[in-house]
Every structure is written in structure tokens, then in C-alpha cells.
N, CA, C, O and the ligand as a Tripos MOL2 file, in Angstrom:
@<TRIPOS>MOLECULE
protein
  261   259    66     0     0
PROTEIN
NO_CHARGES

@<TRIPOS>ATOM
      1 N         195.7860  200.2820  185.2760 N.3       1 MET1
      2 CA        197.2270  200.5720  185.2760 C.3       1 MET1
      3 C         197.3090  202.0140  185.8000 C.2       1 MET1
      4 O         197.2160  202.9890  185.0530 O.2       1 MET1
      5 N         197.4800  202.0880  187.0720 N.am      2 SER2
      6 CA        197.7190  203.4130  187.7620 C.3       2 SER2
      7 C         199.1170  203.4580  188.3150 C.2       2 SER2
      8 O         199.6960  202.4390  188.6910 O.2       2 SER2
      9 N         199.6690  204.7100  188.3570 N.am      3 GLU3
     10 CA        200.8810  204.7700  189.0290 C.3       3 GLU3
     11 C         200.7040  205.4720  190.2980 C.2       3 GLU3
     12 O         200.5370  206.6910  190.3570 O.2       3 GLU3
     13 N         200.7450  204.6540  191.3710 N.am      4 PRO4
     14 CA        200.5170  205.2910  192.7460 C.3       4 PRO4
     15 C         201.8360  206.0280  193.1080 C.2       4 PRO4
     16 O         201.7620  207.0170  193.8380 O.2       4 PRO4
     17 N         202.8640  205.6670  192.7080 N.am      5 LYS5
     18 CA        204.1270  206.4430  193.1030 C.3       5 LYS5
     19 C         204.4270  207.5450  192.1640 C.2       5 LYS5
     20 O         204.9440  207.3630  191.0620 O.2       5 LYS5
     21 N         204.0540  208.7840  192.6790 N.am      6 THR6
     22 CA        204.5160  209.8950  191.9180 C.3       6 THR6
     23 C         205.7010  210.6550  192.6330 C.2       6 THR6
     24 O         206.0140  210.5980  193.8220 O.2       6 THR6
     25 N         206.2130  211.2960  191.7350 N.am      7 TYR7
     26 CA        207.5500  212.0280  192.2700 C.3       7 TYR7
     27 C         207.1610  213.5470  192.3560 C.2       7 TYR7
     28 O         207.2880  214.2450  191.3500 O.2       7 TYR7
     29 N         206.7180  214.0440  193.4610 N.am      8 PRO8
     30 CA        206.0710  215.4230  193.4420 C.3       8 PRO8
     31 C         207.2030  216.5460  193.0450 C.2       8 PRO8
     32 O         206.9120  217.4730  192.2880 O.2       8 PRO8
     33 N         208.3880  216.4110  193.5540 N.am      9 SER9
     34 CA        209.3340  217.4580  193.3020 C.3       9 SER9
     35 C         210.6710  216.9640  192.9890 C.2       9 SER9
     36 O         211.6540  217.3490  193.6240 O.2       9 SER9
     37 N         210.7540  215.9680  191.8540 N.am     10 ALA10
     38 CA        212.0820  215.4760  191.7220 C.3      10 ALA10
     39 C         212.2010  215.4570  190.1240 C.2      10 ALA10
     40 O         212.0990  214.3970  189.5060 O.2      10 ALA10
     41 N         212.3980  216.5570  189.5540 N.am     11 PRO11
     42 CA        212.5730  216.5710  188.0030 C.3      11 PRO11
     43 C         213.8870  216.3180  187.5240 C.2      11 PRO11
     44 O         214.3500  216.9380  186.5670 O.2      11 PRO11
     45 N         214.6100  215.3000  188.2360 N.am     12 VAL12
     46 CA        216.0230  215.1790  187.9150 C.3      12 VAL12
     47 C         216.2480  214.5030  186.7090 C.2      12 VAL12
     48 O         217.3290  214.6530  186.1400 O.2      12 VAL12
     49 N         215.1630  213.6010  186.1250 N.am     13 GLU13
     50 CA        215.2880  212.8960  184.8410 C.3      13 GLU13
     51 C         215.2660  213.8800  183.5560 C.2      13 GLU13
     52 O         215.6910  213.5760  182.4420 O.2      13 GLU13
     53 N         214.7440  215.0010  183.8890 N.am     14 LEU14
     54 CA        214.6250  215.9530  182.7390 C.3      14 LEU14
     55 C         215.4270  217.0450  182.7890 C.2      14 LEU14
     56 O         214.9840  218.0830  183.2800 O.2      14 LEU14
     57 N         216.6410  216.9810  182.3240 N.am     15 PRO15
     58 CA        217.6240  218.1160  182.4170 C.3      15 PRO15
     59 C         217.1960  219.2660  181.3620 C.2      15 PRO15
     60 O         217.7220  220.3770  181.4330 O.2      15 PRO15
     61 N         216.2530  218.9710  180.4100 N.am     16 LEU16
     62 CA        215.9890  219.9190  179.3710 C.3      16 LEU16
     63 C         214.9130  221.0110  179.9520 C.2      16 LEU16
     64 O         213.8550  220.6030  180.4310 O.2      16 LEU16
     65 N         215.1820  222.2700  179.9010 N.am     17 ARG17
     66 CA        214.4920  223.2230  180.0390 C.3      17 ARG17
     67 C         214.3890  224.2270  178.8850 C.2      17 ARG17
     68 O         215.2970  224.3660  178.0650 O.2      17 ARG17
     69 N         213.3680  224.8440  178.8610 N.am     18 LEU18
     70 CA        213.2050  225.8050  177.6330 C.3      18 LEU18
     71 C         214.1990  227.0300  178.1220 C.2      18 LEU18
     72 O         214.0820  227.5960  179.2090 O.2      18 LEU18
     73 N         215.0880  227.3050  177.2370 N.am     19 GLY19
     74 CA        215.9520  228.4350  177.3680 C.3      19 GLY19
     75 C         217.4250  228.0550  177.7290 C.2      19 GLY19
     76 O         218.3570  228.8580  177.6870 O.2      19 GLY19
     77 N         217.5290  226.7440  178.0870 N.am     20 SER20
     78 CA        218.7980  226.2350  178.3330 C.3      20 SER20
     79 C         218.9920  225.0610  177.5910 C.2      20 SER20
     80 O         218.5890  223.9910  178.0470 O.2      20 SER20
     81 N         219.6040  225.1290  176.4140 N.am     21 GLU21
     82 CA        219.8800  223.9580  175.5750 C.3      21 GLU21
     83 C         221.3100  223.3960  175.7490 C.2      21 GLU21
     84 O         222.2460  224.1830  175.8930 O.2      21 GLU21
     85 N         221.4980  222.1230  175.7420 N.am     22 PRO22
     86 CA        222.7610  221.7880  175.7380 C.3      22 PRO22
     87 C         223.7930  222.4010  174.7140 C.2      22 PRO22
     88 O         223.3710  222.6270  173.5800 O.2      22 PRO22
     89 N         224.9780  222.6600  174.9830 N.am     23 GLU23
     90 CA        225.9270  223.1630  173.8210 C.3      23 GLU23
     91 C         226.6550  221.6620  173.3100 C.2      23 GLU23
     92 O         226.8850  220.6270  173.9360 O.2      23 GLU23
     93 N         226.8770  222.0230  172.0040 N.am     24 PRO24
     94 CA        227.6990  220.9390  171.4010 C.3      24 PRO24
     95 C         229.2460  220.9910  171.9030 C.2      24 PRO24
     96 O         229.8400  222.0620  172.0260 O.2      24 PRO24
     97 N         229.7990  219.8140  172.1610 N.am     25 VAL25
     98 CA        231.1950  219.6770  172.6270 C.3      25 VAL25
     99 C         232.0040  220.0200  171.4550 C.2      25 VAL25
    100 O         231.8760  219.3770  170.4130 O.2      25 VAL25
    101 N         232.8560  221.0260  171.5620 N.am     26 PRO26
    102 CA        233.9330  221.3280  170.5940 C.3      26 PRO26
    103 C         234.7350  220.1440  170.1800 C.2      26 PRO26
    104 O         235.3060  219.4560  171.0270 O.2      26 PRO26
    105 N         234.8070  219.8490  168.7470 N.am     27 GLY27
    106 CA        235.6810  218.7700  168.3350 C.3      27 GLY27
    107 C         234.9540  217.5850  168.2110 C.2      27 GLY27
    108 O         235.5250  216.6690  167.6210 O.2      27 GLY27
    109 N         233.7890  217.3870  168.6470 N.am     28 CYS28
    110 CA        232.8490  216.2280  168.5490 C.3      28 CYS28
    111 C         232.0020  216.3610  167.4450 C.2      28 CYS28
    112 O         231.1190  217.2120  167.3350 O.2      28 CYS28
    113 N         232.3360  215.3730  166.5140 N.am     29 ALA29
    114 CA        231.4340  215.3370  165.2230 C.3      29 ALA29
    115 C         229.9790  215.0110  165.5310 C.2      29 ALA29
    116 O         229.0820  215.5550  164.8860 O.2      29 ALA29
    117 N         229.7210  214.1330  166.5060 N.am     30 GLY30
    118 CA        228.3090  213.7880  166.8920 C.3      30 GLY30
    119 C         227.5670  215.1000  167.2940 C.2      30 GLY30
    120 O         226.5010  215.4470  166.7870 O.2      30 GLY30
    121 N         228.2720  215.8290  168.3040 N.am     31 CYS31
    122 CA        227.6040  216.8720  168.7960 C.3      31 CYS31
    123 C         227.3760  217.8340  167.6740 C.2      31 CYS31
    124 O         226.2870  218.4070  167.6230 O.2      31 CYS31
    125 N         228.2060  218.0490  166.8510 N.am     32 ARG32
    126 CA        228.2890  219.0970  165.5880 C.3      32 ARG32
    127 C         227.0910  218.7590  164.8690 C.2      32 ARG32
    128 O         226.2770  219.6250  164.5490 O.2      32 ARG32
    129 N         226.9190  217.3400  164.5540 N.am     33 GLU33
    130 CA        225.9350  216.9380  163.6680 C.3      33 GLU33
    131 C         224.5990  217.1770  164.3530 C.2      33 GLU33
    132 O         223.6720  217.5820  163.6520 O.2      33 GLU33
    133 N         224.4280  216.9950  165.4880 N.am     34 LEU34
    134 CA        223.0860  217.1340  166.3690 C.3      34 LEU34
    135 C         222.7400  218.4410  166.2020 C.2      34 LEU34
    136 O         221.5820  218.7320  165.9000 O.2      34 LEU34
    137 N         223.7890  219.4770  166.3930 N.am     35 ALA35
    138 CA        223.6740  220.9690  166.4360 C.3      35 ALA35
    139 C         223.1310  221.3950  165.0140 C.2      35 ALA35
    140 O         222.2600  222.2520  164.8650 O.2      35 ALA35
    141 N         223.7540  220.6890  163.9650 N.am     36 ASN36
    142 CA        223.1190  221.1420  162.6240 C.3      36 ASN36
    143 C         221.8450  220.6530  162.3940 C.2      36 ASN36
    144 O         221.0690  221.3690  161.7610 O.2      36 ASN36
    145 N         221.4580  219.4920  162.8190 N.am     37 VAL37
    146 CA        220.0570  218.9520  162.6500 C.3      37 VAL37
    147 C         219.2440  219.8230  163.5070 C.2      37 VAL37
    148 O         218.1490  220.2150  163.1030 O.2      37 VAL37
    149 N         219.6740  220.1360  164.6030 N.am     38 ARG38
    150 CA        218.7300  220.9630  165.5670 C.3      38 ARG38
    151 C         218.3610  222.3930  164.8270 C.2      38 ARG38
    152 O         217.1950  222.7630  164.6870 O.2      38 ARG38
    153 N         219.4220  223.0960  164.4040 N.am     39 ASP39
    154 CA        219.2980  224.3520  163.8880 C.3      39 ASP39
    155 C         218.3090  224.1310  162.5720 C.2      39 ASP39
    156 O         217.3340  224.8750  162.4630 O.2      39 ASP39
    157 N         218.5360  223.2050  161.6700 N.am     40 ARG40
    158 CA        217.7170  223.0780  160.6360 C.3      40 ARG40
    159 C         216.2040  222.7930  161.0780 C.2      40 ARG40
    160 O         215.2790  223.3990  160.5370 O.2      40 ARG40
    161 N         215.9870  221.8210  162.1130 N.am     41 ALA41
    162 CA        214.8250  221.5470  162.6510 C.3      41 ALA41
    163 C         214.0850  222.8220  163.0460 C.2      41 ALA41
    164 O         212.9710  223.1410  162.6330 O.2      41 ALA41
    165 N         214.7880  223.4590  163.8360 N.am     42 ARG42
    166 CA        214.2770  224.8000  164.3660 C.3      42 ARG42
    167 C         213.9140  225.8370  163.2820 C.2      42 ARG42
    168 O         212.9000  226.5280  163.3780 O.2      42 ARG42
    169 N         214.6750  225.9120  162.3680 N.am     43 ALA43
    170 CA        214.2700  226.8510  161.2230 C.3      43 ALA43
    171 C         213.0090  226.3250  160.5460 C.2      43 ALA43
    172 O         212.2030  227.1270  160.0750 O.2      43 ALA43
    173 N         212.8080  225.0270  160.4780 N.am     44 GLY44
    174 CA        211.5860  224.4390  159.8200 C.3      44 GLY44
    175 C         210.4930  224.3910  160.7220 C.2      44 GLY44
    176 O         209.4340  223.9500  160.2770 O.2      44 GLY44
    177 N         210.5420  224.7420  161.8430 N.am     45 GLY45
    178 CA        209.3290  224.7800  162.8800 C.3      45 GLY45
    179 C         209.3390  223.1800  163.4390 C.2      45 GLY45
    180 O         208.3280  222.8340  164.0520 O.2      45 GLY45
    181 N         210.1430  222.4380  163.3090 N.am     46 ASP46
    182 CA        210.0120  221.0560  163.7310 C.3      46 ASP46
    183 C         210.6490  221.0120  165.1900 C.2      46 ASP46
    184 O         211.8130  220.6700  165.4010 O.2      46 ASP46
    185 N         209.7200  221.4100  166.1920 N.am     47 LEU47
    186 CA        210.1250  221.3260  167.4680 C.3      47 LEU47
    187 C         210.4130  219.9540  168.1300 C.2      47 LEU47
    188 O         211.1500  219.8170  169.1070 O.2      47 LEU47
    189 N         209.7350  218.9220  167.4780 N.am     48 THR48
    190 CA        210.0250  217.5850  168.1450 C.3      48 THR48
    191 C         211.3110  217.1390  167.7480 C.2      48 THR48
    192 O         211.8900  216.3500  168.4940 O.2      48 THR48
    193 N         211.8990  217.5400  166.6140 N.am     49 THR49
    194 CA        213.1680  217.0690  166.2580 C.3      49 THR49
    195 C         214.1140  217.9530  167.3230 C.2      49 THR49
    196 O         214.9830  217.3900  167.9880 O.2      49 THR49
    197 N         213.8930  219.2040  167.4080 N.am     50 VAL50
    198 CA        214.7360  220.0960  168.1550 C.3      50 VAL50
    199 C         214.8810  219.4330  169.5380 C.2      50 VAL50
    200 O         215.9860  219.2970  170.0640 O.2      50 VAL50
    201 N         213.8890  219.0810  170.0340 N.am     51 VAL51
    202 CA        213.8360  218.4290  171.4200 C.3      51 VAL51
    203 C         214.6870  217.0820  171.4240 C.2      51 VAL51
    204 O         215.5480  216.7910  172.2540 O.2      51 VAL51
    205 N         214.2890  216.3370  170.3600 N.am     52 ASP52
    206 CA        215.1070  215.1560  170.2990 C.3      52 ASP52
    207 C         216.5820  215.3430  170.3360 C.2      52 ASP52
    208 O         217.2990  214.6780  171.0830 O.2      52 ASP52
    209 N         217.0100  216.2170  169.5550 N.am     53 CYS53
    210 CA        218.4610  216.6350  169.3370 C.3      53 CYS53
    211 C         219.0460  217.1860  170.7760 C.2      53 CYS53
    212 O         220.1890  216.9070  171.1400 O.2      53 CYS53
    213 N         218.1200  218.0230  171.5810 N.am     54 ASN54
    214 CA        218.5490  218.3660  172.7490 C.3      54 ASN54
    215 C         218.9020  217.1970  173.7050 C.2      54 ASN54
    216 O         219.9470  217.1590  174.3560 O.2      54 ASN54
    217 N         217.8630  216.1750  173.7320 N.am     55 VAL55
    218 CA        217.9060  215.0200  174.5510 C.3      55 VAL55
    219 C         219.2470  214.2330  174.1450 C.2      55 VAL55
    220 O         219.9720  213.7890  175.0350 O.2      55 VAL55
    221 N         219.5450  214.0780  172.8770 N.am     56 LEU56
    222 CA        220.5200  213.4050  172.5790 C.3      56 LEU56
    223 C         222.0200  213.9920  172.9470 C.2      56 LEU56
    224 O         222.9990  213.3360  173.3020 O.2      56 LEU56
    225 N         221.9200  215.2950  172.7750 N.am     57 MET57
    226 CA        223.1770  216.1130  173.0180 C.3      57 MET57
    227 C         223.4520  216.1850  174.5240 C.2      57 MET57
    228 O         224.5730  216.0330  175.0100 O.2      57 MET57
    229 N         222.4120  216.4120  175.1750 N.am     58 ALA58
    230 CA        222.5800  216.2670  176.7240 C.3      58 ALA58
    231 C         223.1200  214.8350  177.1790 C.2      58 ALA58
    232 O         223.8060  214.8050  178.2010 O.2      58 ALA58
    233 N         222.8920  213.7890  176.5780 N.am     59 ARG59
    234 CA        223.2910  212.6340  176.9430 C.3      59 ARG59
    235 C         224.6790  212.2290  176.4060 C.2      59 ARG59
    236 O         225.3840  211.3320  176.8700 O.2      59 ARG59
    237 N         225.0020  213.1320  175.2200 N.am     60 HIS60
    238 CA        226.2960  212.6880  174.6140 C.3      60 HIS60
    239 C         227.6860  212.9290  175.4220 C.2      60 HIS60
    240 O         228.7010  212.2950  175.1340 O.2      60 HIS60
    241 N         227.6480  213.8010  176.3530 N.am     61 PRO61
    242 CA        228.7960  213.9440  177.0200 C.3      61 PRO61
    243 C         229.3060  212.6390  177.8420 C.2      61 PRO61
    244 O         230.4700  212.5040  178.2160 O.2      61 PRO61
    245 N         228.3780  211.7980  178.0450 N.am     62 GLU62
    246 CA        228.7700  210.4880  178.6580 C.3      62 GLU62
    247 C         229.6210  209.6820  177.7290 C.2      62 GLU62
    248 O         230.3640  208.8120  178.1840 O.2      62 GLU62
    249 N         229.5530  209.9130  176.5320 N.am     63 GLY63
    250 CA        230.3210  209.2540  175.3810 C.3      63 GLY63
    251 C         231.6120  209.9500  174.9620 C.2      63 GLY63
    252 O         232.3010  209.5700  174.0150 O.2      63 GLY63
    253 N         231.8980  211.0440  175.7730 N.am     64 HIS64
    254 CA        233.1970  211.7430  175.3990 C.3      64 HIS64
    255 C         234.2290  211.3350  176.3430 C.2      64 HIS64
    256 O         233.9910  211.0750  177.5230 O.2      64 HIS64
    257 N         235.4270  211.2810  175.7810 N.am     65 PRO65
    258 CA        236.6750  210.8590  176.5730 C.3      65 PRO65
    259 C         237.0010  211.8590  177.5970 C.2      65 PRO65
    260 O         237.9720  211.6940  178.3350 O.2      65 PRO65
    261 ZN        229.4510  214.8350  171.3880 Zn       66 ZN66
@<TRIPOS>BOND
     1     1     2 1
     2     2     3 1
     3     3     4 2
     4     3     5 am
     5     5     6 1
     6     6     7 1
     7     7     8 2
     8     7     9 am
     9     9    10 1
    10    10    11 1
    11    11    12 2
    12    11    13 am
    13    13    14 1
    14    14    15 1
    15    15    16 2
    16    15    17 am
    17    17    18 1
    18    18    19 1
    19    19    20 2
    20    19    21 am
    21    21    22 1
    22    22    23 1
    23    23    24 2
    24    23    25 am
    25    25    26 1
    26    26    27 1
    27    27    28 2
    28    27    29 am
    29    29    30 1
    30    30    31 1
    31    31    32 2
    32    31    33 am
    33    33    34 1
    34    34    35 1
    35    35    36 2
    36    35    37 am
    37    37    38 1
    38    38    39 1
    39    39    40 2
    40    39    41 am
    41    41    42 1
    42    42    43 1
    43    43    44 2
    44    43    45 am
    45    45    46 1
    46    46    47 1
    47    47    48 2
    48    47    49 am
    49    49    50 1
    50    50    51 1
    51    51    52 2
    52    51    53 am
    53    53    54 1
    54    54    55 1
    55    55    56 2
    56    55    57 am
    57    57    58 1
    58    58    59 1
    59    59    60 2
    60    59    61 am
    61    61    62 1
    62    62    63 1
    63    63    64 2
    64    63    65 am
    65    65    66 1
    66    66    67 1
    67    67    68 2
    68    67    69 am
    69    69    70 1
    70    70    71 1
    71    71    72 2
    72    71    73 am
    73    73    74 1
    74    74    75 1
    75    75    76 2
    76    75    77 am
    77    77    78 1
    78    78    79 1
    79    79    80 2
    80    79    81 am
    81    81    82 1
    82    82    83 1
    83    83    84 2
    84    83    85 am
    85    85    86 1
    86    86    87 1
    87    87    88 2
    88    87    89 am
    89    89    90 1
    90    90    91 1
    91    91    92 2
    92    91    93 am
    93    93    94 1
    94    94    95 1
    95    95    96 2
    96    95    97 am
    97    97    98 1
    98    98    99 1
    99    99   100 2
   100    99   101 am
   101   101   102 1
   102   102   103 1
   103   103   104 2
   104   103   105 am
   105   105   106 1
   106   106   107 1
   107   107   108 2
   108   107   109 am
   109   109   110 1
   110   110   111 1
   111   111   112 2
   112   111   113 am
   113   113   114 1
   114   114   115 1
   115   115   116 2
   116   115   117 am
   117   117   118 1
   118   118   119 1
   119   119   120 2
   120   119   121 am
   121   121   122 1
   122   122   123 1
   123   123   124 2
   124   123   125 am
   125   125   126 1
   126   126   127 1
   127   127   128 2
   128   127   129 am
   129   129   130 1
   130   130   131 1
   131   131   132 2
   132   131   133 am
   133   133   134 1
   134   134   135 1
   135   135   136 2
   136   135   137 am
   137   137   138 1
   138   138   139 1
   139   139   140 2
   140   139   141 am
   141   141   142 1
   142   142   143 1
   143   143   144 2
   144   143   145 am
   145   145   146 1
   146   146   147 1
   147   147   148 2
   148   147   149 am
   149   149   150 1
   150   150   151 1
   151   151   152 2
   152   151   153 am
   153   153   154 1
   154   154   155 1
   155   155   156 2
   156   155   157 am
   157   157   158 1
   158   158   159 1
   159   159   160 2
   160   159   161 am
   161   161   162 1
   162   162   163 1
   163   163   164 2
   164   163   165 am
   165   165   166 1
   166   166   167 1
   167   167   168 2
   168   167   169 am
   169   169   170 1
   170   170   171 1
   171   171   172 2
   172   171   173 am
   173   173   174 1
   174   174   175 1
   175   175   176 2
   176   175   177 am
   177   177   178 1
   178   178   179 1
   179   179   180 2
   180   179   181 am
   181   181   182 1
   182   182   183 1
   183   183   184 2
   184   183   185 am
   185   185   186 1
   186   186   187 1
   187   187   188 2
   188   187   189 am
   189   189   190 1
   190   190   191 1
   191   191   192 2
   192   191   193 am
   193   193   194 1
   194   194   195 1
   195   195   196 2
   196   195   197 am
   197   197   198 1
   198   198   199 1
   199   199   200 2
   200   199   201 am
   201   201   202 1
   202   202   203 1
   203   203   204 2
   204   203   205 am
   205   205   206 1
   206   206   207 1
   207   207   208 2
   208   207   209 am
   209   209   210 1
   210   210   211 1
   211   211   212 2
   212   211   213 am
   213   213   214 1
   214   214   215 1
   215   215   216 2
   216   215   217 am
   217   217   218 1
   218   218   219 1
   219   219   220 2
   220   219   221 am
   221   221   222 1
   222   222   223 1
   223   223   224 2
   224   223   225 am
   225   225   226 1
   226   226   227 1
   227   227   228 2
   228   227   229 am
   229   229   230 1
   230   230   231 1
   231   231   232 2
   232   231   233 am
   233   233   234 1
   234   234   235 1
   235   235   236 2
   236   235   237 am
   237   237   238 1
   238   238   239 1
   239   239   240 2
   240   239   241 am
   241   241   242 1
   242   242   243 1
   243   243   244 2
   244   243   245 am
   245   245   246 1
   246   246   247 1
   247   247   248 2
   248   247   249 am
   249   249   250 1
   250   250   251 1
   251   251   252 2
   252   251   253 am
   253   253   254 1
   254   254   255 1
   255   255   256 2
   256   255   257 am
   257   257   258 1
   258   258   259 1
   259   259   260 2
@<TRIPOS>SUBSTRUCTURE
     1 MET1         2 RESIDUE 1 A MET
     2 SER2         6 RESIDUE 1 A SER
     3 GLU3        10 RESIDUE 1 A GLU
     4 PRO4        14 RESIDUE 1 A PRO
     5 LYS5        18 RESIDUE 1 A LYS
     6 THR6        22 RESIDUE 1 A THR
     7 TYR7        26 RESIDUE 1 A TYR
     8 PRO8        30 RESIDUE 1 A PRO
     9 SER9        34 RESIDUE 1 A SER
    10 ALA10       38 RESIDUE 1 A ALA
    11 PRO11       42 RESIDUE 1 A PRO
    12 VAL12       46 RESIDUE 1 A VAL
    13 GLU13       50 RESIDUE 1 A GLU
    14 LEU14       54 RESIDUE 1 A LEU
    15 PRO15       58 RESIDUE 1 A PRO
    16 LEU16       62 RESIDUE 1 A LEU
    17 ARG17       66 RESIDUE 1 A ARG
    18 LEU18       70 RESIDUE 1 A LEU
    19 GLY19       74 RESIDUE 1 A GLY
    20 SER20       78 RESIDUE 1 A SER
    21 GLU21       82 RESIDUE 1 A GLU
    22 PRO22       86 RESIDUE 1 A PRO
    23 GLU23       90 RESIDUE 1 A GLU
    24 PRO24       94 RESIDUE 1 A PRO
    25 VAL25       98 RESIDUE 1 A VAL
    26 PRO26      102 RESIDUE 1 A PRO
    27 GLY27      106 RESIDUE 1 A GLY
    28 CYS28      110 RESIDUE 1 A CYS
    29 ALA29      114 RESIDUE 1 A ALA
    30 GLY30      118 RESIDUE 1 A GLY
    31 CYS31      122 RESIDUE 1 A CYS
    32 ARG32      126 RESIDUE 1 A ARG
    33 GLU33      130 RESIDUE 1 A GLU
    34 LEU34      134 RESIDUE 1 A LEU
    35 ALA35      138 RESIDUE 1 A ALA
    36 ASN36      142 RESIDUE 1 A ASN
    37 VAL37      146 RESIDUE 1 A VAL
    38 ARG38      150 RESIDUE 1 A ARG
    39 ASP39      154 RESIDUE 1 A ASP
    40 ARG40      158 RESIDUE 1 A ARG
    41 ALA41      162 RESIDUE 1 A ALA
    42 ARG42      166 RESIDUE 1 A ARG
    43 ALA43      170 RESIDUE 1 A ALA
    44 GLY44      174 RESIDUE 1 A GLY
    45 GLY45      178 RESIDUE 1 A GLY
    46 ASP46      182 RESIDUE 1 A ASP
    47 LEU47      186 RESIDUE 1 A LEU
    48 THR48      190 RESIDUE 1 A THR
    49 THR49      194 RESIDUE 1 A THR
    50 VAL50      198 RESIDUE 1 A VAL
    51 VAL51      202 RESIDUE 1 A VAL
    52 ASP52      206 RESIDUE 1 A ASP
    53 CYS53      210 RESIDUE 1 A CYS
    54 ASN54      214 RESIDUE 1 A ASN
    55 VAL55      218 RESIDUE 1 A VAL
    56 LEU56      222 RESIDUE 1 A LEU
    57 MET57      226 RESIDUE 1 A MET
    58 ALA58      230 RESIDUE 1 A ALA
    59 ARG59      234 RESIDUE 1 A ARG
    60 HIS60      238 RESIDUE 1 A HIS
    61 PRO61      242 RESIDUE 1 A PRO
    62 GLU62      246 RESIDUE 1 A GLU
    63 GLY63      250 RESIDUE 1 A GLY
    64 HIS64      254 RESIDUE 1 A HIS
    65 PRO65      258 RESIDUE 1 A PRO
    66 ZN66       261 GROUP 0 **** ****
């Protein structure tokens, strides 16, 4: 199982970069919850959860009116 097709310089699928985290949308309970979980995870050193929250929050705007 090899992947012959590589994408040399197209990091479009990963909007997450260190130092630029998605911001919770004001008034959105889902974003607020994600921000809370993210803060708590970061305080506890759970970087996996921090990244998960960032991914979810980055996708969340699609669900906003
Ligand atoms: Zn939201």
C-alpha cells in the first residue's frame, strides 16, 4: 500500500498551525464549549484534546447561520 500521489506543496487540508488557533464565534454555545474544553485540556497538558478542539472549532463556522 503505497501512495504514489503526494501533494508537495498543498497544505490546504490543514488550516491548523501552531500559534494561530481558531477563535470561538461569539454567541455560539458549541464554540464556547469547545473553547472551555480546550482551555482545560491545555491547562492539563492534554495537547491531543487541544488539537481536537481546534479542528472542531475550525470546522464549526460551517454550521453557523
Ligand atoms: Zn460555533
